[in-house]
N, C-alpha and C positions, 0 to 999 in steps of 0.2 A: 678402655686402656688395657694394656697387657699386664700380667702379674709382675713382671720385672719392673715396669714403670711404676706400678703401685708400690712395690717394695722400696724403690729408690725414693719415691715421694714421702713414704712413711718415715724413712731414715732422716729426711730433711727436717722433720719437726720433732721426732722423738729424741734424737741425739741432743739438739739444742735444749730441749726441755730438761733432760737429765743434767746437762752441763749447767743450766741455770740454777737447778736445785743445789748442786755441789758448790757452785760459785757463791751462792747466797749463804751457805754455811761457812765456807772457808774464808771468804773476803769480807763479808758483812756480819758475820757472827749470828745469822738467823737461827732460830730454833729448827732443829732437824725436821720436826713435824710440819712447821710452818713453811720451810723451804721445800719439803716434799709436796705440800699442798700447792704451792706456787708453781712448782715444775709440773704437777699434774694438770693444773689449769692451763698452763702454756701448751701442754701436749694436747689437751682437749680442743683448745682454739685452733691449733695446727691441724687436728683431724677434721674439725668443722670446715676450715678453709680448703683442705684436701677434698673433702666430700663435695663442697660447692663447685670447685674447679672441675671435678670428675663429672658431676651432673651437667655442667655447662658443655663439656667436651662430648658427652653421650648424646645430649640434646642435638648438638650440631651434626653428630654422626647419624642419629636417627632422622633428622631433617634431610640430610644429604641422601640417605637411603630411600626416604619417602620420595624425594624428587626423582631419583633414579627409577623407582618403581612406577611413578606417575608417568615418566617419559616413556618407560618400557610399555606400560599399559596403552599409552597413546599410540605408540609404534605398532603394537599388536592390534589396536583398533583400526589404524590405517591399513595394516596388512589384511585384516578381515574385510574391510570395505573394498580394498583392491581385489581381494579374492572373490568377493561377492560380484563386483563389477565384471571381472574376467569370466566368472561363471555365466552371468547374464549374456555377456558378449559371445561366449562360446555357444550358448544355446541359440542366440540369434543367428550366429554364423552357421551353426549346424542346420537350423531350420531353412536358412537362405540357401545353403549349398544343396540341402536335400531337395528343396523346391526347384532349384536350377537343374539338378541332376534329373529329377523326375520329368521336368519340362523338356530337357534335352532327349531323354529316352522317348517321351511321347512324340517329339518331332521326328526322331529317327523311325519310330513305328509308322508314322504317317507317311514318311518318304518311302519306307519299305512297302507299305500298302500300295502306294502309287506305282512302284516298280512291279509288284506282283500283278496288279491290274493291267499295267502296260504289256507285260509278258503274256498274260492270259489273252488280251486282245489280239496280240500279234499271232499267238498260236491259233486262236479261233479263226483269224483271217486266212492263215495258211491252210487250215483244215478245210474251210469253205472253198478255197481255190483248188485244193487237191480233189475235192468232191465234184467240182464242176468239170475238172479235166478228166475224171475217171470215165464217164460215159463215152466221151470222144475217143478215148484210147480203146475201150472195149469195142466201139463200133468199127474202128479201123482194124482190129485184129482179125486175121483170117479164121473162117469157120472151122471147127474141129470136125474131122471125119468120124463116121460111125465106127471105123476100125481102129480109132486111137486107143492106145493102151492107157491104163491109169497112170503109168509113169510119165507118159507124155504130157499129162495135165499139170504136173508139178514143175514149176520153173526151176532152173538150176540156181544154186545159192550164189548170190552176188558176191564178187570178191571185195575184200576189205579195201577201202580207198583211203589214201592219204590226203593231207590238206591240198597238195598240188593237183590231185586228180579230182577234187570235188567241184561240182559246179556251183553257181551262186545260191541255188536253192538249198543244196545239201549243206553248203557252208553256213548259211543263215540258220538252218535247223540245228547244226552243231553249236553255233554261237548261243542260240536260245537255250539249249539243253545245258551248256556251261553255266549260263547265268542262273537257270532255275535250280541247279544242284550246287551253286556256290563254288564252281571250279574256276575262280578268278584269283590269280596269284599276284602279289605285289613284289615287284623287283625294285631295288635301289641301286642307282649308279652315283658314285661320289663326284662332287665338284670340288676341286682342290685349289689351293693358293699356289701361285707361281713366283719364284722357282722352288719354293720349299716343299710343295706337293703335300701340304697338310690338308686333310678333309675338313671343309668348312660347311658344306651343304650336301644334300642328296636330292636326286630327281626320282620321284616315284613313277614307275612304268607298270602298266598292267599287261598281264599275259593270260589268255584263256586256255583251258585244257579240255580236250575232247574226252569222250568215254574211254578211249584207249591210252589217255595220258599224253597225246601228242599236243605240243604247244601251238596255239594260234597267235601269230604275232600281230601287232597293231596294223602293219601294212596290209595284212590279210583281212582282218575282221573289220577295220574301219571302212573299207571299200564297200561292203555289203551291209554293215550295221548302220551306217549313217542314213542311207536312203530308207531303211526299214524303220527309222525312229528308235533304234535301240541304244544309241550312244549315251543318252541320259542315264540309262541303267548302268552302263559300264562306267561312266564318270562318277556316278554316285557310289558305286562299290569301291572304286578307287579312292574316292574322297574319304569314305569311312576308314579304309585301311591306312591312308595317309595320316588321318587324325590320330589314329592309335599309335603310329610310329612317332609322330611329332611329340605326343605326350611322353613316350619313353625316352626320346632323345632329349627333351627338355629337362628330364630328371638328372641327366648327366652333364649337359652343357646348355647353359641358359641362352646361348647365342646360335644354337643349331637351327637349321631350317630345312624344309623340304619343298621342292617344287612339284606342284600337282597340275597335270594338264586337264584342261577343259575344252571341249569341242564347241564349235559355233552352233551346232544343233541343240546343245544343252542351253546356251544362252537364249535361244529362240523358243525353247519349249515352254509353253504357257502353263503346263501342269507341273513340270519338274522345277523350273527356276524359282517360282515363289516359295515352294517348300524348301528349296536349297537355301534361299536367303533366310527363311525362318530358322532353319537348322543352324546357320552360321551365326545368327544373332545370339544364340545360346552358347557359341564357342568363340566369342570375340577375343578371349584370352589367348587364342593361338595365332592372333594376327601377326605377331612378331616372329612366328616360327613357320607359318604356312604361306607359301607364295604361289599364287595361281598363274599358270602359264598358258599362253595363247599363241597361235601361230601368226606370222606376219600376214598371211592371207586373211585370217579371221579379223585381225586388228584393222587392216586396210579396207576390208569390205564391210566393216561394221555399219549397220544402219541405226535408225532411232531405237529399235528394240534392243540391239546388242550394246549400244551406247548407254542405254538406261540400266542394263545389267552391269556393265562396268562401274557405273556410278553407285549403284546399290552396294556392290561389294567394297568399293573404295570408301564409301561412307562408314562402313564397319571397321575401317582401319587396315584392310588387307592390301598387300602390295602385289604388283603384277610383274611377270617377265614375258618377253616376246622371243619366240624361237622360230626355227625354220625360216631364217632371214635369208632371202635370196637376192635382195636389192638393198644397197646402201643409201638409197634416196629416202632419208629419214629427217624428221623434225624432232630432235631430242627434247626441245622445250615442250612441244605438244605431248609427247609421251610422258614427260615428267608431270604435266598438269593432269593427265589421266591416271596418275599413280603408278606408272611403270618405273621400276627401280632396277631392273636387270634386262640385258639385252644379249641373247645367245646368237653368235655368228660362227659358222663353221670355219675351221682352220683353212679349208680350201678357199672359201669366199674371202676371208681376210687376206690371204697371201696373194690371191689373184686380183684383189682390189687395192693393192698398194698404189697403183696408178689407175684411177677409175676415169670413166668418161665424164664429160661436162654434166653437171647436175648431181652426180653421186659424190658422197663424202669419201675422200681418200682414207684408206685403212689406217695410214699413219697419223691422221688427224682425228680418227674416230674416237679413240680412247679418251683423249683430252677433252673433246667436245661433249662426250657423254658425261665425263667427270664433272665438268662445270655445271651440268644440268642434273646432277645428283643420280646418275645411272651408272651401274657397274657393267663392264663389258666381260663376257664369259666366252672364251674361245672353245667352240664345241666340236665334237667329232675329231679329236686329236688322236692320231693313230701311230705317229712315227716321231722318233726323237728329233729328227732334223726339223720337223715342223715346230717343236718347242723352241729351238734356237731362233727361228725366224719370228715366232710369235712374241718372244721376249724382246725382240728388237722393236716391236710395236708398243711396248710397255704395257702389255696385257698382263693382269694380275691374277686372273681366275681361269681354270681350264677344266674341260670335261671330255672324256673319250675313252676308248678302249685301252689306250696307253696308261691311263691313270687308274683304271679299274672297270671291269665289265659289270653289267647289271647282274645282280645276284638276288635270288628269292629270299624274302624274309620268312623265317620259320613261323608257322601258324602259332606255336606255343609262345612265341615272343610277343604276340599281340594281346595275350591275356593280361588283366590288370594285376594279377599277382606274380607276373613274370618279373625276375629281378633285374634283367638287362635285355637290350635289344640284341637279337641274335640273327645274323645274316648267314644263310647257308653257304658253304664253300662250294667251289665248282666240283 
């Protein structure tokens, strides 16, 4: 109790005791000493009652405080238990993530070792071929005369040759050097919503660079790299870069996605594809962001091996996209069952196919037919505004092409883990 309350309670029994003593003297004629003694006794009884009441109140307050302390201690105990559980959970998660990261790194190392081995084998094969051709060249060369000067023995320096001037052997050697020296650049081209033109996805495109920095475009390197068995190496490097980009994009946008092209040669490669699947098993968290893209020729010509490769990727949760569509003779249900969720058709094919021959799907019906089967239509290679108007008449909601954005290189610094944001180089 507070001092004010104590003082007030004291007055409640002191004043009546004094009044009792005076009243006994005045009204009843008690002896003053006896009256004073009576008043003192009344005061003592009041003080005792006051003390008893105060102790009762204090016991209640102490009991309440003890209950509060008990509940506080119980709360602290629960918090400590929760903290201990969280520490254990964090330790387990750290160990699990560390193990997964190490396994992912080991799988990357195994894939890279396979690529290095492949490049070494192709270089050795080309060296042997060059060595077998050398004697024939020397035998067919005219004999030097005794009067030849030393200068005549030195061949003139070969002029520098561009990509267009290279033959297939020179181009293949340039491709091999680009892969060996990691001169493989990742370019991103946006896929936008229509008519808003908001960037929703990107397509990852690879470009090789020669020793002089000249770009080797896919139409140039695929022609000679596929027969030489080098496309798995290109696909793998592109895959690594796409995964790095996807992780950066996912930090900013949980719905962002990147289309990554894979060739038929990679699906058939018995060395590359098993390691590729093993690597993707450790990156299943990227399934909602990484979309593998195959050409219509690859999909239509898929045999048992390619089909098994599709099924292995689909089992990991990865979605597919079909591009380079030249014919609208499609079965959307079959494509959906094979986990295809996107179909890229060029603007020219869509607009020319508004009235197709018998057996083909009319472009006007294609969008709705794909939608009913869970496949999104993307109008590709859109290069003019007039095409956009006609495409919107077909209810197409996604577009890609130079009109919406040219492929731009991703800066190498943006692919580092400590980079704050994805950076795409300006033209």
